[in-house]
TORTOR-381208 format. One record per residue: residue in three letters; x, y, z of N, C-alpha, C in turn. Coordinates in steps of 0.02 Angstrom, whole numbers, plus 32768, in hexadecimal, padded with zeros to 4 digits. Layout:
BEGIN
ALAXYZXYZXYZ ...
% end
This chain:
BEGIN
METBC6C92A24F2EBC2C92AD4EFCBC1692714ECC ARGBBE492664ED5BBB0921B4EA9BBAD92614E5E LEUBBCB922E4E29BBCB92314DEBBB9292354DC5 LEUBB5A923D4DD2BB1E921B4DABBAE6924F4DA9 TRPBAFD928A4D94BAE492CC4D61BAC792AC4D46 PROBA7192D94D1EBA5992C74CF7BA7992F54CAF ALABA7D92C74C80BAA092E14C4FBA8192E44C04 VALBA72931D4BCABA6093104BA1BAA693004B65 LEUBAB892D24B47BAEA92C54B09BADF92D64AC6 VALBAF793144AB8BAF693184A6EBB3593044A49 LEUBB1992D64A21BB4992AA49F8BB6092C949A9 VALBB9792CF499BBBB693004967BBCE92C34942 THRBBDF92C048F7BC03927A48CDBC56929D48C3 SERBC5E92E248D4BCAB92EC48BCBCB2932848F9 CYSBCF4933E48F6BD0C937E4917BCF993BF48E3 GLYBCF593F0490EBCDE943348F7BCAB945A4910 ALABC86948148EABC6594AB4915BC2D948F4914 THRBBF1948B4942BBC19463494BBB8B94A2496D GLUBB48949C4958BB1394C54994BB2194B449E2 GLYBB2F94F04A07BB3594F44A47BB6D94FA4A48 GLYBBA294F54A1CBBFE95004A1DBC2094D649F9 THRBC6A94E949FFBC9B94CA49DFBCAD94854A02 LEUBCDB945949E5BCF6942F49EFBD38942A49E2 PROBD6C94154A13BDB094034A1FBDBC93D649C9 VALBE0493E849AABE1893AE498BBE47939D4992 VALBE4693484988BE6B932049C4BE8F92EA497D THRBECF92F4497ABF0192D7494FBF1992934982 GLYBF3B92734949BF5A923A497DBF3C91F2495C THRBF4F91BB495ABF4991744947BF0F914F4990 PHEBEE4912D4993BED0910D49C4BF1590DE49F3 GLYBF1E90EE4A28BF4090C34A4FBF8190EC4A69 THRBF8091274A35BFB791644A54BFA091994A82 ARGBFC591BF4AA8BF9991DC4ACEBF8992224A9A PROBF4392404A9EBF3192674A5CBF4192B34A64 VALBF4992D14A2FBF4C931D4A33BF2193444A2E VALBF0E93784A6BBECD93904A61BEE793DB4A49 SERBEAE93F94A0DBEDC94384A1ABE7594694A34 ILEBE7A94984A55BE3994B44A79BE3694DC4A42 PROBDF094E94A21BDEB953749F4BDD9955F4A1F ARGBDD095A249F9BDC595E04A21BD8395F24A36 GLYBD4195C74A09BD0095CA4A30BCE995B04A71 LYSBCC095C34A80BC9E95BC4AB3BC7B95594AB2 PROBC8695394AEABC7B94F14AF6BC2F94E74AEC GLYBC0995064B03BBD395014B0ABBBB94ED4B46 ARGBB7894E64B57BB6494C64B94BB4E94894BB4 LEUBB3C94494B73BB2D94194B7BBB7593EA4B72 PROBB6593B34B91BBA1938B4B7FBB99935F4B2E ARGBBCB93654B08BBD1934E4ABBBBF5930D4AC2 METBBFA92E94A89BC2592BB4A70BC2F92BD4A2F ALABC6192A04A1CBC7D929449CEBC97924A49D7 VALBC879224499CBCAC91D94990BCD891FB4968 LEUBD1791F9497ABD4F920B4952BD6B91E3491B SERBD6791A64935BD6E915848F7BD5F910E491D THRBD5090FB48EFBD2B90B24908BD54907C48FF GLYBD50905D493EBD749023493BBD4F8FDE491C SERBD8B8F9E490DBD4D8F5E48EEBD418F334921 GLYBD548F2B495EBD448EFE499BBCFF8F0649BD ARGBCFC8ED949E5BCB58ECE49EABC948F154A24 ARGBC588F1D4A07BC318F4B4A28BC318F614A77 THRBC428F7B4AA0BC1E8F754AEFBBE48F734AF5 METBBD18F5B4B33BBA18F444B47BB7B8F614B72 PROBB348F6E4B82BB258F8B4BC2BB338F5C4BFB GLYBB488F464C2EBB5D8F1B4C63BBA48F184C5F ASPBBC78F284C22BC168F204C10BC458F534C47 VALBC868F2F4C5BBC9F8F5B4C8BBCE48F674C2B VALBCEC8FB54C2EBD098FC94BFCBD4C8FD94C04 LEUBD6E8FD14BDABDBB8FE84BF4BDD5901D4BC7 ALABDF9905D4BD1BDEC907A4BA7BE3190AE4BCE ASPBE5A90C94B92BE8A91014B95BE6F91434BA8 VALBE6C91654BC4BE5B91B34BBFBE8791E54BD0 GLUBE8392254B9CBE94924F4BB3BE5D92884BD5 ILEBE7C92C34BFBBE4A92DF4C19BE64932F4C15 ARGBE53935C4BF3BE7293924BF3BE4A93CF4C02 ARGBE5E940C4C02BE1D943A4C30BE25947B4BF0 TRPBDD9948D4BD6BDD394A94B9ABDFC94F34BA4 THRBDF895154BE6BE01955C4BF4BE4F95574BCF ASPBE74952F4BE3BEBA952A4BDABEF695074BAD ASNBEB794CA4BA8BEF094944B8ABF1494694BAA THRBF0D94734BF6BF4494584C1BBF1694034C31 PROBF4C93E24C3BBF3093884C40BF2893934C90 HISBED393744C9DBED2936C4CCEBED0931E4CEA LEUBEDD92DA4CBEBEE892974CC7BEEF927E4C81 ASNBF1C92444C7EBF29921C4C53BF4591D74C5F THRBF3591A24C47BF4191644C55BF71915A4C1B TYRBF80916D4BF6BFB291644BCAC001915E4BED ASPC017918A4C04C055919F4C1EC04C916A4C64 ALAC01691734C78C01E91394CC7C02C90EB4CA7 ASNC00990D94C5CC015908F4C4BBFE990684C78 GLNBFA6908B4C8ABF70906D4CB2BF2A90874C95 PROBF1190594C6DBED5906E4C49BE9C90724C8B ALABE6A90A34C73BE3290984CA7BE0A906B4C9F THRBDF3903F4CD2BDBA90074CDBBD83902F4CF2 VALBD54903A4CC4BD0290524CD2BCE290144CE2 VALBCB9900A4D2BBC818FE44D3CBC49900A4D3D PHEBC1C8FF64D1FBBDB90294D0ABBB88FF24D50 ASPBBCB90264D8DBBA98FF94DC7BB4E90204DD5 GLYBB4A905A4DBCBB19907E4DC7BB1D90AC4DFE ARGBB6590BC4E17BB4D90E34E4FBB9C910F4E3F ARGBBC5910F4E16BBFC913D4E16BBFD91514DDA VALBBF991444DA7BC10914C4D69BBD3915C4D49 PROBBE491C24D2DBBAF91F14D0ABB8F91D74CD9 ASPBB5991EB4CC1BB3391CC4C8ABB5A91DA4C60 THRBB78922A4C4BBBA292284C0CBBD691F14BFC TRPBBF691CB4C23BC0F91884C1ABC02915F4C05 SERBBC8914B4C0DBBA991094BEDBB79911A4BB5 GLNBB7E91434BA7BB50917B4B5CBB8891694B30 VALBBDC917D4B4DBC0991804B1DBC3C91414B16 LEUBC2E91164B43BC5190DF4B41BC35909B4B2C ILEBBED90994B37BBCD90634B33BBB190604AF4 GLYBBC490254AC0BBA590214A83BBD990244A56 GLNBC1790334A65BC5390594A45BC7C90174A20 PROBC80900549E9BCA68FCC49DABD088FD749FE ALABD178F924A0DBD618FA64A29BD818FC649FC GLYBDB68FF14A0FBDE2901449C4BDBA904749C3 SERBD94907049DEBD7D90AD49C6BD9990DF49FF ARGBD97912549E1BDAD914549F0BD7E918049FA VALBD5E91984A52BD2E91C04A4EBD3A92094A76 LEUBD1392474A61BD2D92864A87BCF092874AA8 LEUBCEC929E4AECBCB692BD4B25BCCB93014B38 VALBCA393414B11BCB9938B4B43BC6A93974B57 GLYBC8193A14BA7BC4893AF4BD1BC7193D84C2B PROBC3893F44C33BC4294014C79BC7093C54CBB ALABC8B93D54CD7BCBD93AA4D0BBC98937A4D22 ALABC5693864D35BC24935C4D62BC1B93244D34 GLNBC0D932A4CF6BBFF92F74CC5BC3392E54CA3 VALBC6F92EC4CB1BCB892E04C81BCCA92A44CB1 LEUBCDE92D24CE6BD1192AD4D0FBCF792564D25 GLYBD0492314D16BD0991DE4D33BD0891DA4D74 PROBCF791904D84BCF491824DCBBD2F91984DFA ASPBD2D91A34E31BD7991A34E4EBDA191D64E48 METBD92920A4E02BDC1923B4DF6BDCB92814E20 ASPBE0092934E33BDF692C24E56BDF8930B4E2B PROBDCD93334E4ABDBD93694E17BDE793914E0C GLYBE1C93984E47BE5093C64E50BE3F940B4E5F GLYBE0C941C4E81BDF794604E8EBDC294854E4A METBDAF94674E28BDA494804DEEBD44946B4E0D GLYBD2594B34DEBBCDB94B14DE3BCCA94754DC2 ALABC83946B4DD0BC46943B4DA8BC46944C4D6F ALABC3B948B4D67BC2994B44D2BBC6894B64D12 GLUBCA394A84D17BCDC94BC4CD2BCE494884CAC THRBCE8949F4C6CBCF594754C35BD27945D4C2E LEUBD1594034C31BD5D93D14C02BD4E93A54BDE VALBD8293A14BC0BD8693814B7CBDA493404B80 ALABD8D93014B6BBD8B92AB4B84BDA592A24B49 VALBDD3927C4B39BDD392524AF8BDE9920D4B1C PHEBDAF91CD4B03BDC0919B4B12BDE491674AE8 ASPBE0B91444AE1BE10910D4AC7BE0090C64AE5 VALBDBC909D4ABFBDA490754AD2BDC990274AD3 LEUBDE5901A4AF5BE0C8FD94AF2BDDE8FA04AF5 GLYBDA88F8F4B19BD768F654AFBBD398F634B4F GLYBD118F334B24BCDB8F2E4B6ABCCA8EE94B6E TYRBCDE8ED24BB5BCE38E9E4BCFBC9F8E904C0D PROBC708E414C13BC508E404C38BC6A8E3C4C7E PROBC5C8E514CB0BC778E504CF0BC968E074CF8 ASPBC7B8DE14CF9BC918D984D0ABCAE8D6A4CD3 ALABCDA8D934CA4BCF08D704C70BD2B8D524C77 ARGBD2B8D234C62BD568CE14C7ABD678CB84C35 LEUBD968C8B4C45BDB58C604C0BBD778C4C4C09 VALBD558C274BB9BD108C084BBABD248BC34BC0 GLYBCF58BA54BEFBCE78B654C14BD1A8B564C47 ARGBD358B8B4C62BD6B8B814C9EBD4F8B8A4CDC PROBD5B8B734D0CBD548BA14D54BD7B8BCF4D6B LEUBD678BEA4DA3BD778C2D4DA8BDD38C0B4DC7 PROBE078C3E4DB6BE358C2D4DCBBE5A8C1B4E1F ALABE798BFA4E28BE818BEB4E72BED08BE54E78 VALBEEE8BFD4E9FBF2C8BF64EADBF478BA54ECE PROBF708BAE4E91BF958B464EADBFA58B414EDD ALABF9B8AFB4EFCBFBA8AEB4F4FBFF48AF04F51 ASPC0238ADD4F26C06D8AE64F0EC08D8B264F00 LEUC0728B5F4EF8C0898B944ED8C0AB8BC54F19 THRC0D28BDF4F0FC1178C0A4F3FC1198C364F26 PROC1398C704F38C1608CB84F3BC18D8CA74EED METC1CF8C694EF8C1E68C604ECAC1CC8C2F4E82 THRC1868C2E4E8AC17B8BF74E48C18C8C234E0D PROC1AD8C084DD8C1B18C274D9AC16D8C234D7C PROC1568C494D49C1218C4C4D23C1138C0A4D07 ARGC0C28C034D02C0C88BB24D01C06C8BA74CD8 THRC06E8B954C99C0378B9D4C72BFFE8B684C92 LEUBFC98B7C4CAABF908B5C4CC8BF6D8B404C93 ILEBF4F8B804C4DBF2C8B5B4C32BF548B8E4BF1 GLYBF668B5C4BB3BF808B754B76BF468BA54B59 GLYBF668BE14B41BF358BFE4B19BF488BFE4AC6 SERBF168BFC4A92BF148C0C4A52BF0A8C404A29 GLYBF008C7E4A4FBEF28CBE4A35BF368CE34A2B ALABF3D8D294A11BF898D444A13BFA98D534A3E GLUBFE58D514A3AC0368D534A5FC03C8D854A92 VALC0308D9A4ACFC0468DD04AF2C08B8DE04AED ARGC09B8E1E4ADEC0CE8E454AC6C0E08E6D4AFB ASPC11F8E774B0AC1288EB34B3AC1078EF64B20 GLYC0EB8F294B48C0DC8F584B39C0898F584B25 ALAC0618F104B2CC02B8F1B4B0DC0028F1F4B55 LYSBFC28F2C4B3EBFA68F424B65BF7C8F034B73 VALBF778EE64BADBF4D8EA44BABBF258EB14BE1 ILEBEE38E7E4BE6BEA98E714BFDBEA08E3C4C08 VALBE8E8E434C5BBE938E024C93BE648E004CA4 GLNBE558DBA4CDEBE3F8DB34D14BE858D9D4D41 TYRBE758DB74D7DBEBE8D954DB0BE998D8E4DE4 VALBED08D694E19BEC78D594E50BF1B8D6F4E70 ALABF2B8D8F4EA9BF4E8D884ECEBF4B8D774F17 ALABF7A8D574F20BF738D424F76BFAE8D504F89 ALABFA58D674FD1BFE68D7A5003BFF08D21500B TRPC0518D2E5013C0728CF9503AC0898D05506F PROC0918CCB50BBC0718C8650A1C02D8C7150AD SERC0108C9E50CBBFBC8CA050E1BF978C80509D ARGBF9B8C9F5063BF8E8C735011BF428C9A5017 ALABF348CD05048BEF78CF9503CBF028D31500E ALABEB98D0C4FD3BEB18D554FA6BEB58DAE4FCE VALBEE78DC14FA8BEE88E0E4FBBBECA8E474F8B ASPBEC98E204F53BEBE8E544F09BEA48E204EE9 SERBE638E344EC0BE598E054E7FBE328E484E47 SERBE168E2A4E14BDFB8E654DF3BDA78E4B4DEC TYRBDA18E224E08BD5F8DFA4E1CBD368E244E53 ARGBD688E374E89BD608E6F4EC0BD4B8EAA4EA6 ARGBD808EC14E6EBD768F0A4E4FBD338F204E22 GLYBD238ED64E24BCE68EEC4DDFBCE78ED24DA4 GLYBD238EB94D87BD348E924D4FBD768E8D4D33 PROBD778E7A4CF0BDAF8E934CC7BDEB8EC74CD7 SERBE268ECD4CF1BE4A8F004CE8BE808EFB4CA3 ALABE928F2E4C96BED68F554C5CBF068F634C85 PHEBF388F3F4C5EBF758F464C79BFBA8F534C4C THRBFE18F8E4C4EC0198F7C4C05C0628F6F4C21 LEUC06A8F3A4BF4C0A18F1F4C11C0E18F414BFC VALC0F08F5E4C2CC12D8F924C33C1468F934C72 PROC1878F964C8BC1AE8F914CC8C1798FDA4CEC GLYC16B8FB84D30C15C8FF24D44C11C8FF24D4A ALAC0EC8FDC4D24C09E8FDB4D29C07B8FA54D30 VALC09B8F734D49C0878F3F4D5FC0B78F114D8E PROC0908EDD4DB1C0B18ED04DEDC0E98EAA4DCF PROC1218EAB4DFDC1618E814DE4C14B8E314DD6 GLYC1688E1E4DB1C15C8DD24D95C1218DDD4D52 TRPC1098E084D55C0C08E104D1FC0F28E064CC8 LEUC1258E214CA9C1478E4B4C86C1538DEE4C6B THRC1738DD24C9CC1A08D894C85C1578D614C88 GLYC11F8D584CC1C0F78D384CB7C0C88D334C6E LEUC0BE8D774C65C0778D764C2AC09B8D894BF8 GLYC0E78D7F4BDCC1028D8C4BACC1108D644B8B GLYC1048D5D4B3AC0F98D1B4B20C0D18CEC4B23 GLNC09A8CEE4B4AC04E8CD24B5FC01F8CEC4B26 ARGBFF58CBD4B20BFCE8CC94AEFBF8A8CCF4B0D VALBF568CF94AE6BF1B8D004B09BEE48CCE4B0A GLYBED28CC94B45BEAF8C924B5CBED78C5A4B83 ALABF058C794BACBF3D8C434BBCBF288C5A4C13 ARGBF318C364C44BF208C3E4C82BF7F8C254CA8 VALBF958C694CBCBFCA8C544CDBBFD98C5F4D28 THRC0048C3C4D45C0188C504D8CC0458C554DA8 PHEC0698C784DCCC0D28C864DD6C0B18C9F4E1F GLYC0FB8CAC4E49C0E38CCB4E80C11C8D184E66 SERC1268D354E99C1568D6F4E9DC16B8D844EEF PROC19B8D8A4EF6C1CC8D964F43C19D8DE44F57 METC1978E074F28C17B8E4A4F32C1248E5B4EF8 SERC10D8E854F1DC0D88E854F10C0B48ECB4EF1 GLYC0ED8F0B4F08C0DA8F544EEDC0F48F5A4EB0 TYRC0D98F954E90C0F58FAF4E61C0FF8FF94E67 PROC13490194E53C176900A4E3BC1858FCC4E59 GLUC1C08FAD4E44C1D18F664E5CC1F38F7B4EA0 GLYC1FD8F514ED8C2038F524F25C1F18F5E4F5F THRC1A18F644F3CC1808F744F6FC1598F324F92 GLYC13F8F354FC2C1048F054FD2C1248ECD4FE0 GLYC0F68E96500AC1068E4E500EC1018E1C4FDC PROC1138DD34FE0C1108DB44FBCC0D08DA04F9D ARGC0BE8D974F59C0798D8F4F39C0898D4B4F09 LEUC0398D244F06C0398CEE4EDDBFF18D044E9F TYRC0068D014E6ABFC98D174E39BFB98CE24E14 VALBF888CEB4DEFBF578CB74DC7BF388CE24DA5 ILEBF498CE94D58BF3E8D0F4D26BF098CF14CF5 ASPBEDC8D0E4CD3BEBF8CF84CA2BEC48D364C7B ILEBEE08D244C3DBEF98D584BFEBEB38D5B4BC9 LEUBE908D8B4BDABE4B8D934BA6BE478DB44B74 ASPBE978DE44B5EBE9D8DFB4B24BEDF8E204B24 ALABEEC8E384AF2BF338E5A4AE6BF2D8E7F4AA7 ILEBF398EBF4AB3BF2B8EF34A8ABF828F2E4A70 
% end
């Protein structure tokens, strides 16, 4: 189903009663899974949003790829439908004009990085790209909480540097090697890293995955099982602005699946 339904979005500045329905109460700090309390009142018929907290980072702009953690719950019984926090895999939202509902654009574009935003509305206007409706009707009310990690141009890369290419001498057993040193914040275990990357198969050296092919930068949480093998040691301790290359005898995660891979990764940001 293409999620390009027209929508009118009512903006409120805080949680509580508003004309047309009540809003949930959301507690917890940015970056942690939110706790959502659904009120007894009716949700209203129009999609509505509330900026719960405002970050201090760069504002997302039209044309950006927006990276965000998302929690979506059903209004009727407050059961979870989806969350990226437990999966340690933030959502990558590519505004390509085809799959993303208008409400997501209105909620995510123009927000400073570090902001938490609430969206309440019908499932057809709250579910994001490629999200399984799980048998619910298009009119069922959902509650979505977004933690905006940041917005980045689709072709974001290290300033003044060509696109990454796999070094000719890289093999699956090659340990991490810094091709370009970074001068930004240090990447620590458990951080969310924003990267552009190229992954090549071995021994063909043909590119089999790339953030550029996927539409732009991707976010990953540096914890075991959430990133491909080798990323924890390859990226941990590096600094934002670095380009790193390394090989891996395995490609899949959880570890132990898939064939050998060669990686070149540009670290654009770390949160």
